[in-house]
C-alpha positions as a Markdown table, in Angstrom:
| # | Residue | x | y | z |
|---|---|---|---|---|
| 1 | Met | 24.1 | 64.0 | 153.2 |
| 2 | Lys | 21.7 | 65.8 | 155.5 |
| 3 | Thr | 22.1 | 69.4 | 156.3 |
| 4 | Asn | 22.3 | 70.6 | 159.8 |
| 5 | Thr | 18.9 | 72.2 | 159.4 |
| 6 | Ser | 17.1 | 69.1 | 158.4 |
| 7 | Ser | 18.8 | 67.0 | 161.2 |
| 8 | Ser | 17.7 | 69.7 | 163.7 |
| 9 | Val | 14.1 | 69.6 | 162.3 |
| 10 | Glu | 14.1 | 65.8 | 162.6 |
| 11 | Arg | 15.5 | 65.9 | 166.1 |
| 12 | Arg | 12.8 | 68.4 | 167.0 |
| 13 | Arg | 10.1 | 66.0 | 165.7 |
| 14 | Asp | 11.7 | 63.2 | 167.8 |
| 15 | Ile | 11.6 | 65.4 | 170.9 |
| 16 | Val | 7.9 | 66.2 | 170.4 |
| 17 | Ala | 7.1 | 62.5 | 169.9 |
| 18 | Glu | 9.1 | 61.6 | 173.0 |
| 19 | Ile | 7.3 | 64.2 | 175.1 |
| 20 | Gly | 4.0 | 62.6 | 173.9 |
| 21 | Arg | 5.1 | 59.2 | 175.2 |
| 22 | Val | 5.5 | 60.5 | 178.8 |
| 23 | Ser | 2.4 | 59.2 | 180.4 |
| 24 | Val | 2.4 | 61.0 | 183.8 |
| 25 | Ile | 3.9 | 64.4 | 184.6 |
| 26 | Ile | 4.0 | 65.7 | 188.2 |
| 27 | Ser | 6.1 | 68.5 | 189.5 |
| 28 | Gly | 7.6 | 68.5 | 192.9 |
| 29 | Thr | 9.6 | 66.3 | 195.3 |
| 30 | Leu | 8.5 | 63.2 | 197.0 |
| 31 | Thr | 9.7 | 62.8 | 200.5 |
| 32 | Glu | 9.5 | 59.9 | 202.9 |
| 33 | Arg | 8.7 | 60.7 | 206.5 |
| 34 | Lys | 8.9 | 58.4 | 209.5 |
| 35 | Arg | 7.0 | 58.8 | 212.7 |
| 36 | Lys | 7.4 | 56.8 | 215.8 |
| 37 | Arg | 4.2 | 55.2 | 217.0 |
| 38 | Ser | 3.5 | 53.6 | 220.3 |
| 39 | Gly | 6.1 | 51.0 | 221.4 |
| 40 | Ser | 8.7 | 50.4 | 218.8 |
| 41 | Arg | 6.5 | 50.8 | 215.7 |
| 42 | Val | 7.4 | 53.3 | 213.0 |
| 43 | Ala | 4.9 | 54.6 | 210.5 |
| 44 | Val | 6.2 | 55.6 | 207.1 |
| 45 | Tyr | 4.3 | 58.1 | 205.0 |
| 46 | His | 5.1 | 60.1 | 201.8 |
| 47 | Gln | 4.6 | 63.7 | 201.0 |
| 48 | Leu | 4.6 | 65.5 | 197.7 |
| 49 | Gln | 6.1 | 69.0 | 198.1 |
| 50 | Arg | 6.0 | 71.7 | 195.4 |
| 51 | Trp | 5.7 | 75.4 | 195.0 |
| 52 | Arg | 2.3 | 76.7 | 194.2 |
| 53 | Gly | 2.1 | 80.5 | 193.8 |
| 54 | Asp | 4.1 | 82.0 | 196.7 |
| 55 | His | 4.0 | 79.0 | 199.1 |
| 56 | Asn | 5.2 | 75.5 | 199.5 |
| 57 | Asp | 2.3 | 73.1 | 199.0 |
| 58 | Thr | 2.5 | 69.7 | 200.8 |
| 59 | Lys | 0.2 | 66.8 | 199.9 |
| 60 | His | 0.0 | 63.4 | 201.6 |
| 61 | Ile | 0.5 | 60.6 | 199.1 |
| 62 | Pro | -1.1 | 57.2 | 200.0 |
| 63 | Thr | 1.3 | 54.2 | 199.8 |
| 64 | Glu | -0.6 | 52.7 | 196.8 |
| 65 | Arg | 0.1 | 55.9 | 194.7 |
| 66 | Val | 3.8 | 56.4 | 195.6 |
| 67 | Lys | 5.0 | 54.6 | 192.5 |
| 68 | Val | 2.9 | 56.5 | 190.0 |
| 69 | Val | 3.9 | 59.8 | 191.7 |
| 70 | Gln | 7.6 | 58.9 | 191.4 |
| 71 | Glu | 7.0 | 58.1 | 187.7 |
| 72 | Gly | 5.3 | 61.4 | 187.3 |
| 73 | Ile | 8.1 | 63.3 | 188.9 |
| 74 | Glu | 10.6 | 61.5 | 186.6 |
| 75 | Gly | 8.3 | 62.3 | 183.6 |
| 76 | Tyr | 8.3 | 66.0 | 184.6 |
| 77 | Arg | 12.1 | 66.1 | 184.8 |
| 78 | Arg | 12.4 | 64.3 | 181.4 |
| 79 | Val | 9.9 | 66.7 | 179.8 |
| 80 | Gln | 11.9 | 69.7 | 181.2 |
| 81 | Thr | 15.1 | 68.3 | 179.7 |
| 82 | Leu | 13.5 | 67.7 | 176.3 |
| 83 | Val | 11.9 | 71.2 | 176.2 |
| 84 | Glu | 15.3 | 72.8 | 177.0 |
| 85 | Glu | 16.9 | 70.8 | 174.2 |
| 86 | Met | 14.1 | 71.8 | 171.8 |
| 87 | Ala | 14.5 | 75.4 | 172.8 |
| 88 | Arg | 18.2 | 75.2 | 171.9 |
| 89 | Leu | 17.4 | 73.6 | 168.6 |
| 90 | Asp | 14.7 | 76.2 | 167.8 |
| 91 | Glu | 17.1 | 79.0 | 168.7 |
| 92 | Ser | 19.8 | 77.6 | 166.5 |
| 93 | Leu | 17.3 | 77.4 | 163.6 |
| 94 | Val | 15.7 | 80.8 | 164.1 |
| 95 | Leu | 18.8 | 82.7 | 165.1 |
| 96 | Ala | 21.2 | 81.2 | 162.6 |
| 97 | Pro | 22.9 | 83.8 | 160.4 |
| 98 | Gly | 21.2 | 84.0 | 157.0 |
| 99 | Pro | 22.2 | 85.7 | 153.7 |
| 100 | Asp | 20.6 | 89.0 | 154.8 |
| 101 | Asp | 22.5 | 89.1 | 158.1 |
| 102 | Ser | 25.8 | 90.3 | 156.7 |
| 103 | Lys | 27.2 | 93.5 | 157.9 |
| 104 | Lys | 26.4 | 96.4 | 155.7 |
| 105 | Asn | 29.2 | 98.7 | 154.7 |
| 106 | Ser | 28.4 | 102.4 | 155.1 |
| 107 | Thr | 29.4 | 104.7 | 152.3 |
| 108 | Lys | 31.7 | 107.7 | 153.1 |
| 109 | Arg | 30.3 | 111.1 | 152.4 |
């Protein structure tokens, strides 16, 4: 039977491997904008919005790159979730009570 520690270490390795399989990582939000053109035509364009420093940075995304940017945003969210899980695992491993963590009884004088 595996111990909790060994299963946590194995899960951590799995997380690192899964992060390595994420091919594109892009932070931000992709928005679709529509703009009326002459007549009844409507132009659709996409923007990537994200915080950079102390301001919101907006970048136009050409139509042919929209899919890869969407995949990158999904990759970013997946990596964030995996890193949070790995942090919880590391905290449980590092901060788990050990044999030296028992309360010491003080002697009366």
